[in-house]
matplotlib code that plots the C-alpha trace (Angstrom):
import matplotlib.pyplot as plt

x = [9.5, 8.8, 7.9, 11.5, 12.5, 10.3, 10.6, 13.8, 13.8, 11.3, 13.4, 16.5, 14.6, 12.9, 13.9, 11.6, 8.4, 5.4, 7.8, 8.8, 5.2, 3.5, -0.2, -3.8, -4.2, -1.0, -2.0, -5.6, -4.4, -2.0, -4.4, -6.7, -3.7, -2.5, -6.1, -5.7, -2.9, -0.8, 2.9, 4.4, 4.1, 4.5, 4.5, 4.7, 6.1, 7.1, 9.1, 11.7, 10.2, 7.8, 5.0, 6.9, 8.5, 5.7, 5.4, 8.5, 8.5, 4.7, 7.0, 5.3, 8.2, 8.0, 9.2, 9.8, 9.3, 10.9, 11.4, 13.5, 17.3, 16.9, 13.5, 15.4, 18.9, 17.1, 15.2, 18.8, 20.0, 17.6, 17.6, 14.8, 15.7, 13.4, 14.4, 14.1, 13.8, 14.7, 12.3, 8.7, 5.8, 4.9, 7.8, 7.0, 7.9, 11.7, 11.3, 9.6, 8.1, 4.0, 3.2, 0.6, -0.3, -0.2, -0.2, -0.2, -0.6, -1.5, 0.6, -2.6, -3.9, -0.5, -0.9, -3.0, -5.9, -3.5, -1.0, -3.5, -4.7, -1.4, -0.5, -3.2, -2.8, 0.2, -0.9, -3.1, 0.5, 2.4, -0.6, -0.9, -4.7, -6.6, -4.4, -4.3, -4.3, -5.4, -4.9, -5.3, -6.0, -6.9, -10.5, -12.8, -13.6, -10.1, -9.4, -7.4, -10.1, -10.5, -7.6, -4.9, -5.0, -7.6, -5.3, -8.4, -11.8, -11.3, -8.0, -5.1, -1.9, -1.7, 1.9, 4.3, 4.6, 2.3, -0.9, -3.8, -6.7, -9.4, -11.3, -15.0, -16.4, -17.9, -14.4, -12.3, -14.7, -14.3, -10.4, -10.8, -13.6, -11.5, -11.2, -13.3, -14.2, -14.4, -14.6, -13.8, -15.1, -13.0, -9.8, -9.0, -5.2, -3.7, -0.7, 1.7, 3.7, 3.1, 0.5, -1.2, -4.4, -6.5, -6.2, -10.2, -8.5, -10.4, -9.3, -10.7, -9.4, -9.0, -9.1, -7.1, -9.8, -12.2, -15.9, -18.6, -17.3, -18.9, -18.9, -19.7]
y = [18.6, 15.7, 12.7, 11.2, 13.6, 12.8, 9.1, 8.5, 11.3, 8.7, 5.3, 7.1, 8.3, 5.4, 2.8, -0.4, 1.4, -1.4, -4.0, -6.7, -8.6, -8.3, -6.0, -7.8, -7.1, -9.0, -11.6, -11.6, -11.0, -14.0, -16.2, -14.8, -14.9, -18.7, -19.6, -18.0, -19.6, -16.4, -17.0, -12.9, -10.2, -6.6, -4.1, -0.5, 1.2, -1.4, 0.0, -2.4, -5.6, -7.0, -7.5, -8.7, -11.2, -12.6, -12.8, -14.7, -16.9, -18.0, -18.8, -16.0, -14.4, -10.7, -7.2, -4.3, -0.3, 2.1, 5.8, 5.3, 4.3, 3.9, 1.6, -0.3, -0.3, -1.8, -4.4, -5.5, -5.5, -8.3, -10.3, -9.2, -11.1, -9.1, -7.6, -3.4, -0.4, 2.7, 5.3, 6.9, 4.3, 7.3, 6.4, 2.8, 0.9, 0.1, -3.0, -4.4, -7.4, -7.2, -8.9, -11.0, -9.3, -5.4, -5.6, -2.2, -1.2, 2.3, 4.3, 5.3, 7.9, 9.9, 11.2, 13.6, 13.4, 14.0, 11.9, 9.0, 8.7, 8.0, 5.9, 3.7, 3.9, 2.3, 0.0, -1.5, -1.2, -3.7, -6.1, -9.0, -9.2, -10.7, -9.8, -9.1, -5.7, -5.6, -2.0, -0.4, 2.8, 4.8, 6.0, 8.6, 6.2, 7.1, 9.2, 12.1, 12.7, 16.6, 17.3, 19.6, 22.0, 20.4, 20.2, 19.1, 17.5, 14.7, 15.3, 16.7, 17.4, 17.1, 16.5, 18.1, 16.8, 13.8, 14.7, 11.7, 11.0, 9.6, 7.3, 6.4, 3.7, 5.1, 7.3, 4.2, 2.4, 5.7, 5.3, 1.9, 2.4, 0.8, -2.4, -5.0, -5.3, -7.6, -7.2, -4.4, -3.5, -2.3, -4.0, -2.7, -3.0, -2.7, -0.9, -0.5, 2.7, 5.9, 3.5, 1.0, 1.3, 1.0, 1.9, 1.7, 1.2, 0.7, -2.2, -3.4, -6.5, -6.0, -7.8, -6.0, -7.1, -5.8, -5.1, -4.6, -4.1, -7.1, -6.9, -8.4]
z = [3.5, 0.5, 0.9, 0.3, 3.2, 5.5, 5.3, 5.5, 9.0, 10.4, 9.6, 11.1, 13.7, 14.9, 12.8, 12.8, 13.4, 12.8, 14.9, 11.8, 12.2, 9.5, 9.0, 9.5, 6.3, 4.7, 6.2, 4.9, 1.4, 2.1, 2.0, -1.1, -2.7, -2.4, -3.3, -6.1, -7.3, -7.1, -7.6, -7.9, -5.9, -6.2, -3.4, -3.7, -0.5, 0.8, 3.6, 5.1, 4.6, 7.8, 5.4, 2.3, 4.3, 5.2, 1.6, 0.9, 3.5, 2.2, -1.8, -3.3, -5.4, -4.1, -5.6, -3.4, -4.4, -1.5, -1.1, 1.9, 1.5, 5.3, 5.0, 1.8, 5.1, 7.6, 4.9, 4.5, 7.7, 9.1, 6.3, 4.4, 0.5, -1.7, -4.6, -3.7, -6.5, -5.7, -5.8, -5.6, -6.5, -9.3, -11.2, -11.8, -13.7, -12.2, -14.7, -17.8, -15.8, -15.0, -12.0, -11.0, -8.3, -6.0, -2.1, -1.8, 2.1, 3.3, 1.2, -2.1, 1.3, 1.3, -2.9, -3.7, -5.8, -9.8, -7.9, -6.7, -10.4, -11.4, -9.1, -10.2, -14.1, -12.7, -11.1, -14.5, -16.6, -13.7, -13.2, -16.3, -17.7, -14.9, -12.0, -8.3, -6.1, -3.1, -1.5, 1.9, 2.7, 5.8, 6.0, 6.8, 10.7, 11.6, 14.7, 12.8, 9.6, 9.5, 11.7, 10.6, 7.3, 4.9, 1.4, -0.4, 0.0, 2.5, 2.5, 5.7, 6.3, 10.6, 10.0, 7.6, 4.3, 5.1, 3.8, 4.0, 2.0, 4.0, 1.3, 2.0, 0.2, -2.2, -3.0, -3.4, -5.2, -8.3, -8.2, -9.1, -11.2, -14.7, -12.8, -11.7, -7.6, -6.7, -3.0, -0.6, 3.5, 6.8, 8.2, 12.2, 12.2, 15.6, 15.7, 19.0, 17.8, 20.2, 21.9, 21.4, 19.1, 16.4, 12.6, 10.7, 7.2, 4.0, 1.6, -2.2, -4.3, -7.7, -10.4, -14.0, -16.2, -19.5, -18.5, -17.2, -12.9, -11.1, -7.2, -4.0]

ax = plt.figure().add_subplot(projection="3d")
ax.plot(x, y, z, "-o")
ax.set_aspect("equal")
plt.show()
């Protein structure tokens, strides 16, 4: 089962999986983007738009990329007013625009090593010079870390069609070493699907600029 089939099946079977409440990471990113005076946001892996809606309601121009047709249908059924491109983020860019920022929540870890490199290169090409990215991924602190078949180092497949790469802080920073790293850390993301639980995610905030890195 490929990723398109996996996500279409999940959205068909489970519908609005995470409710329409935005994730904690989106709330944090929104405040940072407002402080930076950002106008446009690209969301790779936008799902059915629960985070996109937060950004639109906060006054941002938002473009979403989503591999699942069913997720886009759910967004349209619930009046999420963003422009969607249907396809894999591996196929970016879908337009000639460059964006002030990218918000990518729990998507990058779904790809294998060589694909992650491609995605990050595409992030750079879609960002304006001095544009910002706020990227959230699964960490090695997750309870599911190490469970299922190991496909690559720190990458396991506990569900067929859904490999997950679990990032350490040093690993995440290595992935984004060509960017200026502003900050990185842990965000505890509460979720209620399948019972109440908390994901311990890593985030990194980066700037698309040349020259030496500076991080805090």
